[in-house]
ROVEX-166768 format. One record per atom (N, C-alpha, C, O, CB): residue in three letters; residue number from 1; x, y, z; atom name. Coordinates in Angstrom, 3 decimals, decimal comma. Glycine has a CB too. Layout:
REC;residu;num;c1;c2;c3;atome
REC;ALA;NUM;X;Y;Z;CA
...
This chain:
REC;residu;num;c1;c2;c3;atome
REC;MET;1;-61,216;70,061;14,270;N
REC;MET;1;-62,009;68,960;13,140;CA
REC;MET;1;-61,783;67,921;12,704;C
REC;MET;1;-60,618;67,570;12,516;O
REC;MET;1;-62,178;69,247;12,109;CB
REC;SER;2;-62,900;67,079;12,400;N
REC;SER;2;-63,377;65,787;12,334;CA
REC;SER;2;-62,674;65,798;10,109;C
REC;SER;2;-62,127;66,692;9,463;O
REC;SER;2;-65,702;65,693;12,973;CB
REC;VAL;3;-63,113;64,329;9,700;N
REC;VAL;3;-63,083;64,230;8,535;CA
REC;VAL;3;-64,493;64,021;7,728;C
REC;VAL;3;-65,566;63,453;7,933;O
REC;VAL;3;-62,208;63,317;8,395;CB
REC;ASP;4;-63,939;64,730;6,790;N
REC;ASP;4;-65,813;64,867;6,496;CA
REC;ASP;4;-65,949;63,329;5,822;C
REC;ASP;4;-65,130;62,817;5,060;O
REC;ASP;4;-66,486;66,490;5,003;CB
REC;PRO;5;-67,520;62,577;6,429;N
REC;PRO;5;-68,007;61,406;6,257;CA
REC;PRO;5;-68,302;61,385;5,267;C
REC;PRO;5;-67,977;60,214;5,068;O
REC;PRO;5;-68,798;61,003;6,890;CB
REC;GLU;6;-68,786;61,783;4,111;N
REC;GLU;6;-68,916;61,826;2,059;CA
REC;GLU;6;-67,383;61,079;2,046;C
REC;GLU;6;-67,336;59,849;2,011;O
REC;GLU;6;-68,926;64,087;0,883;CB
REC;LEU;7;-65,961;61,999;2,081;N
REC;LEU;7;-65,081;61,565;1,511;CA
REC;LEU;7;-64,216;60,103;2,469;C
REC;LEU;7;-63,536;59,109;2,214;O
REC;LEU;7;-64,321;62,888;1,200;CB
REC;LEU;8;-64,681;60,665;3,401;N
REC;LEU;8;-64,162;58,607;4,421;CA
REC;LEU;8;-65,314;57,770;3,698;C
REC;LEU;8;-64,970;56,607;3,905;O
REC;LEU;8;-64,607;58,357;7,025;CB
REC;LYS;9;-66,227;57,748;3,130;N
REC;LYS;9;-67,207;56,744;2,481;CA
REC;LYS;9;-66,336;56,478;1,234;C
REC;LYS;9;-65,840;55,354;1,307;O
REC;LYS;9;-68,864;57,359;2,124;CB
REC;VAL;10;-65,971;57,178;0,060;N
REC;VAL;10;-65,667;57,364;-0,224;CA
REC;VAL;10;-63,805;56,860;-0,412;C
REC;VAL;10;-63,608;55,927;-1,190;O
REC;VAL;10;-66,397;58,017;0,008;CB
REC;ILE;11;-63,335;57,094;-0,147;N
REC;ILE;11;-62,243;56,123;0,262;CA
REC;ILE;11;-62,031;54,768;0,838;C
REC;ILE;11;-61,138;53,983;0,520;O
REC;ILE;11;-61,735;56,621;0,925;CB
REC;ALA;12;-63,005;54,587;1,765;N
REC;ALA;12;-63,735;53,213;2,276;CA
REC;ALA;12;-63,960;52,216;1,443;C
REC;ALA;12;-63,780;51,033;1,730;O
REC;ALA;12;-64,991;53,392;2,774;CB
REC;SER;13;-64,565;52,844;-0,162;N
REC;SER;13;-65,481;52,137;-1,079;CA
REC;SER;13;-64,145;51,712;-2,389;C
REC;SER;13;-64,531;50,776;-3,089;O
REC;SER;13;-67,038;53,380;-1,668;CB
REC;MET;14;-63,017;52,132;-2,703;N
REC;MET;14;-61,824;51,833;-2,919;CA
REC;MET;14;-61,495;50,872;-2,604;C
REC;MET;14;-61,124;50,483;-1,496;O
REC;MET;14;-61,148;52,442;-2,600;CB
REC;ASP;15;-61,650;50,053;-4,123;N
REC;ASP;15;-60,661;48,548;-3,506;CA
REC;ASP;15;-59,602;48,426;-4,464;C
REC;ASP;15;-59,572;47,397;-5,139;O
REC;ASP;15;-61,555;46,826;-3,495;CB
REC;SER;16;-58,775;49,262;-4,625;N
REC;SER;16;-57,835;49,043;-5,669;CA
REC;SER;16;-56,317;50,081;-4,732;C
REC;SER;16;-56,575;51,221;-4,347;O
REC;SER;16;-58,632;49,794;-7,530;CB
REC;LEU;17;-55,424;49,711;-4,585;N
REC;LEU;17;-54,974;51,235;-4,021;CA
REC;LEU;17;-54,118;51,123;-5,255;C
REC;LEU;17;-53,080;50,465;-5,191;O
REC;LEU;17;-54,124;51,557;-2,245;CB
REC;ALA;18;-54,453;51,678;-6,301;N
REC;ALA;18;-53,442;51,552;-7,645;CA
REC;ALA;18;-54,948;53,178;-7,611;C
REC;ALA;18;-54,779;54,350;-7,948;O
REC;ALA;18;-53,324;49,440;-9,276;CB
REC;ASP;19;-56,267;52,482;-7,060;N
REC;ASP;19;-56,692;53,423;-7,667;CA
REC;ASP;19;-56,946;54,520;-6,628;C
REC;ASP;19;-57,249;55,653;-7,003;O
REC;ASP;19;-57,753;53,017;-8,441;CB
REC;LEU;20;-56,807;54,147;-5,060;N
REC;LEU;20;-56,607;54,778;-3,746;CA
REC;LEU;20;-55,353;55,921;-3,987;C
REC;LEU;20;-55,503;57,119;-3,748;O
REC;LEU;20;-56,207;53,531;-2,541;CB
REC;ASN;21;-54,221;55,376;-4,454;N
REC;ASN;21;-52,949;55,808;-4,997;CA
REC;ASN;21;-53,568;57,273;-5,819;C
REC;ASN;21;-53,913;58,270;-5,184;O
REC;ASN;21;-52,148;54,456;-6,104;CB
REC;ARG;22;-53,613;57,198;-6,945;N
REC;ARG;22;-53,572;58,052;-7,531;CA
REC;ARG;22;-55,463;59,225;-7,507;C
REC;ARG;22;-55,641;60,068;-8,386;O
REC;ARG;22;-52,940;57,257;-8,846;CB
REC;PHE;23;-56,539;58,979;-6,395;N
REC;PHE;23;-57,426;59,456;-5,366;CA
REC;PHE;23;-56,094;60,288;-4,432;C
REC;PHE;23;-55,433;61,074;-5,111;O
REC;PHE;23;-58,412;57,996;-4,485;CB
REC;PHE;24;-55,904;60,221;-3,732;N
REC;PHE;24;-54,624;60,558;-3,228;CA
REC;PHE;24;-53,978;61,750;-3,409;C
REC;PHE;24;-53,771;62,778;-2,765;O
REC;PHE;24;-53,862;59,780;-3,606;CB
REC;GLU;25;-53,593;61,069;-5,023;N
REC;GLU;25;-51,856;62,686;-5,374;CA
REC;GLU;25;-53,063;63,037;-6,536;C
REC;GLU;25;-52,599;62,986;-7,675;O
REC;GLU;25;-49,194;61,992;-6,439;CB
REC;ASP;26;-54,574;63,396;-6,479;N
REC;ASP;26;-55,766;63,704;-7,317;CA
REC;ASP;26;-55,498;65,216;-6,306;C
REC;ASP;26;-54,831;66,222;-6,549;O
REC;ASP;26;-57,509;62,490;-7,241;CB
REC;ILE;27;-56,285;64,860;-5,187;N
REC;ILE;27;-56,270;65,378;-3,766;CA
REC;ILE;27;-55,542;66,224;-2,695;C
REC;ILE;27;-55,972;67,302;-2,285;O
REC;ILE;27;-56,277;64,621;-3,325;CB
REC;PHE;28;-54,427;65,646;-2,290;N
REC;PHE;28;-53,452;66,330;-1,644;CA
REC;PHE;28;-52,794;66,900;-2,204;C
REC;PHE;28;-52,975;66,801;-3,417;O
REC;PHE;28;-52,815;65,843;-1,037;CB
REC;THR;29;-51,791;67,720;-1,809;N
REC;THR;29;-50,459;67,740;-2,367;CA
REC;THR;29;-49,362;67,114;-1,975;C
REC;THR;29;-49,322;66,553;-0,881;O
REC;THR;29;-50,097;68,750;-2,398;CB
REC;PRO;30;-48,326;67,130;-2,821;N
REC;PRO;30;-46,733;66,506;-3,028;CA
REC;PRO;30;-46,678;66,720;-1,181;C
REC;PRO;30;-46,359;65,851;-0,370;O
REC;PRO;30;-45,213;67,757;-4,363;CB
REC;ALA;31;-47,063;68,037;-0,908;N
REC;ALA;31;-45,790;68,437;0,478;CA
REC;ALA;31;-46,940;67,329;1,051;C
REC;ALA;31;-46,299;66,308;1,296;O
REC;ALA;31;-45,473;70,617;1,510;CB
REC;GLU;32;-48,621;67,063;1,421;N
REC;GLU;32;-49,368;66,853;1,780;CA
REC;GLU;32;-48,587;65,295;2,444;C
REC;GLU;32;-48,047;64,850;3,457;O
REC;GLU;32;-50,459;67,123;0,851;CB
REC;LEU;33;-48,947;64,957;1,210;N
REC;LEU;33;-48,943;63,501;1,065;CA
REC;LEU;33;-47,711;62,898;1,678;C
REC;LEU;33;-47,589;61,858;2,325;O
REC;LEU;33;-49,036;63,106;-0,394;CB
REC;ASP;34;-46,759;63,871;1,290;N
REC;ASP;34;-45,373;63,824;2,452;CA
REC;ASP;34;-45,252;63,355;3,819;C
REC;ASP;34;-44,637;62,399;4,293;O
REC;ASP;34;-44,932;65,071;2,749;CB
REC;ASP;35;-45,980;64,250;4,340;N
REC;ASP;35;-46,378;64,792;5,467;CA
REC;ASP;35;-47,268;63,278;5,990;C
REC;ASP;35;-46,974;62,743;7,059;O
REC;ASP;35;-47,282;66,382;5,192;CB
REC;ILE;36;-47,902;62,950;5,462;N
REC;ILE;36;-49,061;61,965;5,813;CA
REC;ILE;36;-48,118;60,199;6,259;C
REC;ILE;36;-48,170;59,388;7,183;O
REC;ILE;36;-50,335;61,866;4,037;CB
REC;SER;37;-47,277;60,360;4,844;N
REC;SER;37;-46,309;59,343;4,927;CA
REC;SER;37;-45,300;58,915;5,936;C
REC;SER;37;-45,093;57,775;6,352;O
REC;SER;37;-45,728;59,517;4,071;CB
REC;LEU;38;-44,745;59,960;6,236;N
REC;LEU;38;-43,700;60,319;7,434;CA
REC;LEU;38;-44,355;60,278;8,822;C
REC;LEU;38;-43,790;59,753;9,781;O
REC;LEU;38;-43,071;61,846;7,252;CB
REC;ARG;39;-45,696;60,912;8,904;N
REC;ARG;39;-46,257;61,055;9,978;CA
REC;ARG;39;-46,528;59,295;10,245;C
REC;ARG;39;-46,173;59,046;11,398;O
REC;ARG;39;-47,553;62,169;9,845;CB
REC;TRP;40;-46,947;58,261;9,663;N
REC;TRP;40;-46,997;56,744;9,204;CA
REC;TRP;40;-45,835;56,035;9,513;C
REC;TRP;40;-45,950;55,144;10,355;O
REC;TRP;40;-47,190;56,567;7,729;CB
REC;LYS;41;-44,557;56,272;8,931;N
REC;LYS;41;-43,119;55,591;8,949;CA
REC;LYS;41;-42,993;56,016;10,456;C
REC;LYS;41;-42,905;55,132;11,308;O
REC;LYS;41;-41,767;56,235;7,739;CB
REC;LEU;42;-42,980;57,461;10,843;N
REC;LEU;42;-42,264;57,542;12,321;CA
REC;LEU;42;-42,853;56,751;13,548;C
REC;LEU;42;-42,100;56,299;14,411;O
REC;LEU;42;-42,279;59,035;12,799;CB
REC;MET;43;-44,654;56,546;13,621;N
REC;MET;43;-44,919;56,336;14,271;CA
REC;MET;43;-44,978;54,770;14,120;C
REC;MET;43;-45,386;54,085;15,058;O
REC;MET;43;-45,650;57,109;14,489;CB
REC;LYS;44;-44,505;54,121;12,752;N
REC;LYS;44;-44,218;52,925;12,882;CA
REC;LYS;44;-42,428;52,600;13,795;C
REC;LYS;44;-42,121;51,703;14,579;O
REC;LYS;44;-44,411;52,437;11,270;CB
REC;ASP;45;-41,773;53,511;13,360;N
REC;ASP;45;-40,564;53,401;14,185;CA
REC;ASP;45;-40,703;53,313;15,204;C
REC;ASP;45;-39,794;52,736;15,801;O
REC;ASP;45;-39,779;54,171;14,173;CB
REC;LEU;46;-41,814;53,781;15,974;N
REC;LEU;46;-41,728;54,765;17,441;CA
REC;LEU;46;-42,333;53,030;17,624;C
REC;LEU;46;-41,678;52,441;18,483;O
REC;LEU;46;-42,940;56,789;17,915;CB
REC;HIS;47;-43,474;52,128;16,954;N
REC;HIS;47;-43,819;50,968;17,299;CA
REC;HIS;47;-42,250;50,393;17,954;C
REC;HIS;47;-42,061;49,918;19,074;O
REC;HIS;47;-44,535;50,173;15,963;CB
REC;HIS;48;-41,430;50,574;17,062;N
REC;HIS;48;-40,469;49,681;16,841;CA
REC;HIS;48;-39,501;49,559;17,477;C
REC;HIS;48;-38,633;48,748;17,153;O
REC;HIS;48;-40,100;49,721;15,935;CB
REC;GLY;49;-39,389;50,425;18,673;N
REC;GLY;49;-38,516;50,828;19,530;CA
REC;GLY;49;-37,659;52,000;19,371;C
REC;GLY;49;-37,008;52,325;20,363;O
REC;GLY;49;-37,862;49,915;19,707;CB
REC;LEU;50;-37,562;52,564;18,505;N
REC;LEU;50;-36,739;53,550;17,518;CA
REC;LEU;50;-37,144;54,751;19,196;C
REC;LEU;50;-38,310;54,900;19,562;O
REC;LEU;50;-37,707;54,032;15,242;CB
REC;THR;51;-36,204;55,289;19,789;N
REC;THR;51;-35,874;56,583;20,216;CA
REC;THR;51;-36,092;57,424;19,465;C
REC;THR;51;-35,650;57,503;18,319;O
REC;THR;51;-34,793;56,772;20,539;CB
REC;GLN;52;-37,061;58,435;20,205;N
REC;GLN;52;-37,233;60,470;19,755;CA
REC;GLN;52;-36,849;60,906;18,722;C
REC;GLN;52;-37,313;61,346;17,671;O
REC;GLN;52;-36,429;61,594;20,558;CB
REC;ARG;53;-35,468;60,627;19,401;N
REC;ARG;53;-33,733;61,226;18,734;CA
REC;ARG;53;-33,435;60,687;17,714;C
REC;ARG;53;-33,038;61,226;16,681;O
REC;ARG;53;-32,344;60,942;19,555;CB
REC;LYS;54;-33,641;59,336;17,967;N
REC;LYS;54;-33,079;58,460;16,587;CA
REC;LYS;54;-34,060;59,017;15,533;C
REC;LYS;54;-33,661;59,728;14,611;O
REC;LYS;54;-33,215;56,526;16,691;CB
REC;ILE;55;-35,511;58,634;15,715;N
REC;ILE;55;-36,405;59,004;14,845;CA
REC;ILE;55;-35,783;60,528;13,668;C
REC;ILE;55;-35,482;60,700;12,487;O
REC;ILE;55;-37,769;59,318;15,915;CB
REC;ALA;56;-35,885;61,425;15,101;N
REC;ALA;56;-35,790;63,308;14,039;CA
REC;ALA;56;-34,314;62,848;13,435;C
REC;ALA;56;-34,030;63,218;12,296;O
REC;ALA;56;-35,587;65,507;15,407;CB
REC;GLU;57;-33,414;62,079;14,156;N
REC;GLU;57;-32,438;62,342;13,190;CA
REC;GLU;57;-32,641;61,501;12,111;C
REC;GLU;57;-32,186;62,165;11,180;O
REC;GLU;57;-31,135;62,221;13,671;CB
REC;LYS;58;-32,937;60,720;11,768;N
REC;LYS;58;-33,080;59,276;11,233;CA
REC;LYS;58;-34,152;60,442;9,889;C
REC;LYS;58;-33,655;60,277;8,774;O
REC;LYS;58;-34,076;57,601;12,655;CB
REC;TYR;59;-35,260;61,357;9,846;N
REC;TYR;59;-35,711;61,969;8,844;CA
REC;TYR;59;-35,538;63,480;9,210;C
REC;TYR;59;-36,318;64,231;8,625;O
REC;TYR;59;-37,076;61,504;8,536;CB
REC;GLY;60;-34,602;64,091;10,124;N
REC;GLY;60;-34,239;65,433;10,117;CA
REC;GLY;60;-35,338;66,151;10,428;C
REC;GLY;60;-35,682;66,976;9,582;O
REC;GLY;60;-33,686;65,868;8,934;CB
REC;ILE;61;-36,059;66,052;11,531;N
REC;ILE;61;-37,339;66,692;11,678;CA
REC;ILE;61;-37,227;66,431;13,091;C
REC;ILE;61;-36,702;65,439;13,597;O
REC;ILE;61;-38,676;66,134;10,845;CB
REC;SER;62;-37,820;67,504;13,748;N
REC;SER;62;-37,826;67,826;15,205;CA
REC;SER;62;-38,920;66,729;15,916;C
REC;SER;62;-39,698;65,922;15,407;O
REC;SER;62;-38,303;69,528;15,439;CB
REC;LEU;63;-38,585;67,114;17,476;N
REC;LEU;63;-39,211;66,265;18,057;CA
REC;LEU;63;-40,522;66,305;18,257;C
REC;LEU;63;-41,180;65,298;18,517;O
REC;LEU;63;-38,747;66,132;18,942;CB
REC;CYS;64;-41,115;67,744;18,125;N
REC;CYS;64;-42,425;68,064;18,858;CA
REC;CYS;64;-42,547;67,559;17,719;C
REC;CYS;64;-43,125;66,604;18,238;O
REC;CYS;64;-43,106;69,440;19,482;CB
REC;LYS;65;-42,549;67,207;16,283;N
REC;LYS;65;-43,460;66,322;15,621;CA
REC;LYS;65;-43,511;64,780;16,056;C
REC;LYS;65;-44,642;64,295;16,055;O
REC;LYS;65;-43,131;66,402;14,219;CB
REC;ILE;66;-42,399;63,895;16,448;N
REC;ILE;66;-42,499;63,074;16,939;CA
REC;ILE;66;-43,402;62,971;18,115;C
REC;ILE;66;-43,591;61,788;18,397;O
REC;ILE;66;-41,533;62,853;17,009;CB
REC;THR;67;-44,026;63,795;18,898;N
REC;THR;67;-44,608;63,297;20,294;CA
REC;THR;67;-45,860;63,045;19,919;C
REC;THR;67;-46,440;61,960;19,913;O
REC;THR;67;-44,575;64,296;21,569;CB
REC;ARG;68;-46,114;63,730;19,715;N
REC;ARG;68;-47,530;63,355;19,012;CA
REC;ARG;68;-47,862;61,997;18,407;C
REC;ARG;68;-48,954;61,452;18,567;O
REC;ARG;68;-47,731;64,240;17,891;CB
REC;GLY;69;-47,205;61,661;17,948;N
REC;GLY;69;-47,133;60,104;17,046;CA
REC;GLY;69;-46,707;59,563;18,349;C
REC;GLY;69;-47,392;58,552;18,503;O
REC;GLY;69;-45,857;59,790;15,465;CB
REC;SER;70;-45,565;59,779;19,848;N
REC;SER;70;-45,454;59,336;20,667;CA
REC;SER;70;-46,595;58,852;22,048;C
REC;SER;70;-46,370;58,093;22,991;O
REC;SER;70;-44,649;59,980;20,712;CB
REC;LYS;71;-47,743;59,564;21,731;N
REC;LYS;71;-49,135;60,319;22,756;CA
REC;LYS;71;-49,666;59,221;22,498;C
REC;LYS;71;-50,030;58,328;23,264;O
REC;LYS;71;-50,180;61,870;22,354;CB
REC;ILE;72;-49,726;59,328;20,928;N
REC;ILE;72;-50,800;58,505;20,602;CA
REC;ILE;72;-50,753;56,591;20,911;C
REC;ILE;72;-51,578;56,001;21,608;O
REC;ILE;72;-50,924;58,888;19,028;CB
REC;LEU;73;-49,809;56,065;20,329;N
REC;LEU;73;-49,083;55,041;20,988;CA
REC;LEU;73;-49,130;54,899;21,898;C
REC;LEU;73;-49,630;53,833;22,257;O
REC;LEU;73;-48,156;54,938;20,958;CB
REC;LYS;74;-48,643;55,873;22,951;N
REC;LYS;74;-49,098;55,434;24,583;CA
REC;LYS;74;-50,520;54,737;24,725;C
REC;LYS;74;-50,617;53,747;25,451;O
REC;LYS;74;-49,214;56,876;25,613;CB
REC;ASP;75;-51,644;55,244;24,034;N
REC;ASP;75;-53,288;55,014;24,544;CA
REC;ASP;75;-52,986;53,634;24,224;C
REC;ASP;75;-52,223;53,299;23,318;O
REC;ASP;75;-54,837;55,846;23,643;CB
REC;LYS;76;-53,553;52,910;24,930;N
REC;LYS;76;-53,050;51,248;23,902;CA
REC;LYS;76;-54,914;50,863;23,617;C
REC;LYS;76;-55,336;49,715;23,472;O
REC;LYS;76;-51,803;49,311;25,391;CB
REC;ASN;77;-55,658;51,931;23,596;N
REC;ASN;77;-57,201;52,310;22,796;CA
REC;ASN;77;-56,752;52,595;21,427;C
REC;ASN;77;-57,352;52,179;20,436;O
REC;ASN;77;-58,152;53,812;23,438;CB
REC;SER;78;-55,795;53,238;21,388;N
REC;SER;78;-55,725;54,026;19,768;CA
REC;SER;78;-55,914;53,029;18,413;C
REC;SER;78;-55,227;52,056;18,102;O
REC;SER;78;-54,020;54,779;19,534;CB
REC;LEU;79;-57,026;53,581;17,751;N
REC;LEU;79;-56,410;52,322;16,915;CA
REC;LEU;79;-55,337;52,250;16,053;C
REC;LEU;79;-55,165;51,223;15,397;O
REC;LEU;79;-57,238;51,860;16,145;CB
REC;VAL;80;-54,566;53,218;15,955;N
REC;VAL;80;-52,884;52,862;15,084;CA
REC;VAL;80;-52,471;51,981;16,398;C
REC;VAL;80;-51,758;50,978;16,364;O
REC;VAL;80;-51,431;54,633;14,656;CB
REC;PHE;81;-52,892;52,392;17,228;N
REC;PHE;81;-51,650;51,060;18,212;CA
REC;PHE;81;-52,142;49,796;17,873;C
REC;PHE;81;-51,422;48,800;17,803;O
REC;PHE;81;-51,668;51,023;20,250;CB
REC;LYS;82;-53,160;49,803;17,693;N
REC;LYS;82;-54,309;48,298;17,438;CA
REC;LYS;82;-53,219;47,768;16,363;C
REC;LYS;82;-52,326;46,921;16,370;O
REC;LYS;82;-56,414;48,611;16,563;CB
REC;ILE;83;-53,755;48,715;15,423;N
REC;ILE;83;-53,157;48,419;14,080;CA
REC;ILE;83;-51,716;47,852;13,971;C
REC;ILE;83;-51,474;46,771;13,435;O
REC;ILE;83;-53,172;49,647;13,325;CB
REC;LEU;84;-50,738;48,699;14,542;N
REC;LEU;84;-49,681;48,608;15,083;CA
REC;LEU;84;-48,981;46,915;15,594;C
REC;LEU;84;-47,909;46,323;15,463;O
REC;LEU;84;-49,965;49,565;16,119;CB
REC;ASN;85;-49,740;46,765;15,948;N
REC;ASN;85;-50,280;45,512;17,020;CA
REC;ASN;85;-50,567;44,026;16,574;C
REC;ASN;85;-50,240;42,946;17,066;O
REC;ASN;85;-51,686;45,923;17,612;CB
REC;SER;86;-51,503;44,468;15,152;N
REC;SER;86;-51,331;43,179;14,908;CA
REC;SER;86;-51,254;42,550;13,836;C
REC;SER;86;-51,090;41,330;13,848;O
REC;SER;86;-51,991;42,691;15,354;CB
């Protein structure tokens, strides 16, 4: 499944973090926002060299949740890898 192009255009058009935050709060549930934020935090932790076990302990999550982020960061062509290296 891919993200609706119209939604991506709406998000890309926002020029204010406050507006973007409000939009996210309007369309995502608190749990969905927590999941997105957690995914970003664990990917940053992986990038900074924390082990999957330490991250699992830090956030109280399973290793399975971290494995996806680890796989993404192993792909040197992934956009997330490039963003975290900039």
